[in-house]
N, C-alpha and C positions, 0 to 999 in steps of 0.2 A: 440479927440486929447489929452485930459488930460491923458487918460489911456495909450496912446502910450508914452507920455512924462514920465509918472511915470515908465513905464516898462524900458524905455531907461535909466533913472536914476538908477534904480535897477541893470540893467545889467552893467552899468559903475561901480557902487559900488562893485558888485560881482567880476568883472574883476580886480579891484584894489586890492581887498582882495586876490584873487588868485595869482596875481603878487607878493604880499608881502609874501604869504605863500611859494611860490616857492623860493623866495629870502632867506627866513629864513632857509629852508632845505638845499639849496645850500651853504649858509654861514656856516652852521654847518659842512657840508662835507669839505668845504675849510679850516676849522680850524683843520682838522684831517689829519695826515699822513696816508699812506697806511699801511696795516698790514704787519708784518715781515715774512720773509721766513727763517725758522729755520733749519739748518743742523743737522742731527742726525746720529751718528756713528753706523755702522753695522759691528762689528768686525769679525763675522763669514762669511761675504759675501763680500770678496774683489772685488773691482771694481764697486760696486753698491753704488751710492750716493743718500741718502734719504733726502728730504726736507719737512718740514711741513709748509703749509700756515696757519699762526696763526690768524685765524678769531676770536679767543677769545679776541683779543686786541681791537676790536671795542668798542665804548662807552657803548653798551648794552650787550657786552660779548659773541657774537656769530656771526656765518656766516649769520644769518637771518637779521642782521642789514642792509646788502646790499639790501636784498630783500624788507624789509620794506620801505626803502627809495625809491626804484624803484616803489613799489606799490602805495605809496602816490603821487609821481610825476605823475605817469600814470593816476591815478584817478583825480588829480587836472587838468591836461591838457585835460582830457576827459570831464571835467565839472561835474563830479559826486560828487565832494566834494565842499561844499560851506561854508560860514562863520560860520554856527552853525550845520554842519552835524554830527550826531552821527556816529562813526566808529565801525563796528563789524567785527570780524574775527573768523574763526574756526582754532584751533591750538592745538598742543601738548605742547605749552608753549613758546618756544624761539621766534618764529615769533611774538607772542602776546606781549612779553616783549618789543621787538624792536618797534612794532607799537604803543604801549602805550607811549613810549618815544616820537615818532613823533607827536602823537595826543596831548600830553601835550604841546609840543612845539608850536602847532597851536591853543591851547585853545579849543580843541574839545573833547567831551565825548567819551570814548572807552569801549567797552565790548568784552571780550574774551570768546568764547565758547570752553571749554577745558574738556577733560576726567577727571573724578574724581581722576584717578591715577596719574595725573601730579605732578611732583616733587614740594614739598612745597616751595622750594626756588624760583622756577619760579613764582608761584602764588604771593609770597611776592614781587617779582620784578615788576610784573604787577601792583600790588596795590601801590607800591612805586611811580610809574610814573603816578598815578591817575586813572588807569584803574580798571574795575570791572571784576571778573571772574564769569562766568555762567557755572556751572558744569553739565555734562551729564554722566549717568552711562554706556551708550552704545556709544563707540567712533564712531560707524558708523552713529550716528545721528547728528554729529557736523555740517554737511553742512546744513541740513534742519533747524536745530534750529537757526543757525547763520542768515540764510535768513529770517526766521520768525521774529527774534528780530530786524533785520534791517527794515523790513516792518512795524512792530508795532511802531517803534520809529522814522520813517521817516528818516532813516539813509542809509548808504551804506555798503554792505557786500563786503569787499575787495577781498575775495575769492582767497587766495594765490594759491590754487591748480589748478585753471583755468588760472590765469594771470601771474604766476611766469615766464614762458618761454617767454612771449611777453612783459612784463613790462621792462625787462632788454635789453639794446642795445648790442646784441651779437657780433656786428662788432668791438666794441671798447668802447670808452667813459669810460675807466678805469674799465671795468668789470673784474671779477676775473680771467678769462682766460688771458686777455691782461696783467694784472699785474704780473701773474706768469711768463710769458715768458720774460717780461721786467726785472724782478728780477733775472732770471736765466742767463742773458746774459753773465756774466763774470765767470760763473761756469765751471768746467772741461768738463761737458757734458751739454751745454746750452739748447739743445732741448731734453726735457725729453723723455725717452722711453715710459713711462706710466704716466698718471695722474689718481689718484684714488679718487673717491668721493662716497658719498651715495646718496640716493634718498628719499626725503620725498614728496615734490611737484614734483620733477623732473626738476625744474628750473635750478639748478646748473649744472647738467649734460648736459642739453640742451644748456646752454650758453657756457660751455667749449667745448663740442663736435662741436658746430657750429663754434666757433672761430678757433679751430684746422683746420677744413676744409677750412674755409675762408682764413686763412693764409697759407694753403697748407703744414702744418707741418707733419712730419712723426710720431708724437706722437700718441699713442693709448690711448683710454679712457676706464677705467674699473669702473663699478659701483658695490660697495660692498653693499649687501642687506641682511637684516635679513632673516634667513631661512624660517620664517613663513610669509614673505611678498609676495605679488603678483607680484612685478615688475620683479624679475628674472624669474619667471614662464612665464610671458607674453613675455619677451624678447626671450625665447626659443620657445614659442608657442603663436602666436598672438591671437589665439582664446580664451586664458585664460585671462579674464579681471577682475574677482572678486573672492574673497574668502569669506567664511562665517565670518571669522575674521582674524586679523593679530595677531597671537599668539606670540608676541615678547614683551620683556620688555625694548627694546632699544628705548628711546624717540627720536623723531625728524626724524627718517627714517623708511622706510617700511610702507606699507599701505595695506588694504584689497581690495582696488579697484585700477585700473590703473588710475591715475590722468591725466587730460587733458594736463598738462605741461610736462609729461614724454614722451620723444621722443626716442623710442628704436633704431631707425635707425642710430642715431649718436653715439651709444654706441658700442664699439668694443668687449667688454667682460663683463660678469657679474659673481659675485661670491656670492653664498649664504653662510652666516656666522651664526653659532649657537650663541645664547645669551651668553653661558658660554665662548665661544671663544672671543666674543666682550668685555665682562667684564674683563676677564683675560688680554687681550691685553691693555685695558684702564689702568688697575692697573700697569702693567709692564712698559708701556710707561710713566706713571706718575712718577714712581720711577726713570726712566732715566732722565726725565726733571726736577725733583724737584718741580713739580706742578701738580695738578690734571687736567686730561682731561676727557671729557664725554664719554659715552658709544658708541656713533656714531663714535667718533674718534678711539675707540678701534676696531670697525667693519672695518674701513678703514685700520687700522694697521695690522689686520689679513690678509687682502687681499694683502697688501704691502709685508708682509713676504713671502707669497706664491709666488707672482710674482718674488720677488728678488731671492728667492731660485731657481726658474725655470730658471732665467737668468744666474745664476752662473753655474748651471748644463749644460746649453747649451753653455757655454764658452763666454757669452755676458758680456759686461760692459755697464754702462750708468747710467742715473739718473731716479729717481721716485719722483714725487711730490704728496703729499696727503694733505687733509684738516684737520687741528686741528679745529674742528667745534665749540666747546664752552668750557667754564670754568667748570672744573669738580667739583668745590666747590658747584655747584648747586645740585650735586648728593651725597653729604656727607651722607645723610640718605638712600641712595639706593645702587648704585654700590659699594660704599666704606664702606658699613655697612655689617659686616659679618653675622649678624642676618638676614638682608634682603636677602642676597645671599642664606643663608641656607633655609629660608622659601620658596624660589622659586626653591629649589633643583638644584641649579647650582653648578656643580662640577668644580672648577677652577684648580684643581691640574694638570690634564692631559694637558689642553691647555697651562697652564703656563710653564710647563716643555718643551713642544714642541716648544713654542715660544722662550724660553730662549736658547734652543739648536740651533734653526735655526738662530737666530740673534747674538748669542754670548754674550748676556747680562747677 
């Protein structure tokens, strides 16, 4: 009887801790306004209205803040996280930054398994929030290494690549799809012709694509993908599921394997984008906004320019919404460093001229 009583007391204590942990995360969310929807002028494309969903304005500076909050709540409600559970994640940086933020909030240790090429500013942010970075030379090993570290430390591997699409409530609950449509309500074209996003886990495209269908909107979803990534190849041919490597320098999107959270059936179109096009677009958009945006935002912007040009050529008008994924200051020593660009043999002149002409910037 004593063992049963002790177990019951432990369960009550753990449940109380979980209740408080969820309250803390929800209180943090309650203190924050939603991210802005920023209109951007396209002088050479009359009748096309562009909006950026500014996810860089989250407390941890990226779209991944939404995902990290959802992953923590999902694991807490599943009973996988307890009062002293070490948290482990495989990440290219931004998700790990956001998860380190929430781990610190709950007083839990955090380890991020990241490729050695991850931007230095992201590593500094992970460490600022009390996390530790565990580097791997082969990005393809992040999954196995993260699981091993979780097992060795008695922790939980949050596994964003598997749980991204299921941790977020795609029907509503203030997900990114719902907030986009709410914020567009008073615009000239309130139902976007297109929403453009990238895919790293696939969770964002899954959430937006599902929400569009759930609400029966006419909006189409395009996923912009690095040319060296597997996602756009898989979308075109479901038998393609892996590549030897993802030969892209754009952090946060593109993968060498099709992640479990990527749902190709909810995507209406995909566009492969070369790294030079992404970096040129990021730099050009940064100049227009007066603030730096990251490379994945540049990838989105290249796809937007192509779509908008096609709409004008077809005599269409309407709106396009895309994601401003993260703060470009994180990439001051990469995408915005001319020496870094030159070392990777990225010729930005052609893409910059093409985009400038297309958009009228």
